[in-house]
Phi, psi and omega in degrees: 000303177268141174218185180300330180291334180277358176073043177302132184299137179307316182295329179292316178298315180299316179298317180293322176297313179301319178300310181299317182287345176293343178265354179136169183299150179201151176274166186304314181299319179296322178296312180298318179296318179297317180300315179299313181295314184295333181257017182051043178064017175285321179252127176238106182266112182279161181306322182294344175255321185293308186293321173300324177295317179298316179296319177299317183291327174295313180300324179284350180084013181277331180222161175234148177245148176203152183279144178204191181243129182282174180301329180267023174064033176249150177290131181212153176271123179259143180246144176223154181286139173263169175303321177295323177294323177296317178295318179298318178301314180298317180294314181294322179298314179301312180296317180297314181297320178295313180295312183295325177295316181295316180293317178300317179299319182290315185283344177258003180299138179254348179232149175290124179296145178272118180277162180299323180210143176289146180257000000 
């Protein structure tokens, strides 16, 4: 449903990458595949969005990249979470849960909330 053309927020991709890497190192294709599977194919992160996000995250010190061999015996760059990335993941997760709860509450409201004073 969502793709790079739909303007998936940069921060959402970063949070999902951090989540996947919290379980251990993974190459870019594996990260993208996990995001699709974990979101029941709602989010499809294309190479043109994923790799710039990975490079930004390396520059920020949240992840590190290194070459290795994938399950299908191909050379691939694997990314792993740094301690700074783990802290960032925890902060972003807290913020995302707070925001998503607030938005869900608003869009599922069945009654107009009563404000303290009319404007």
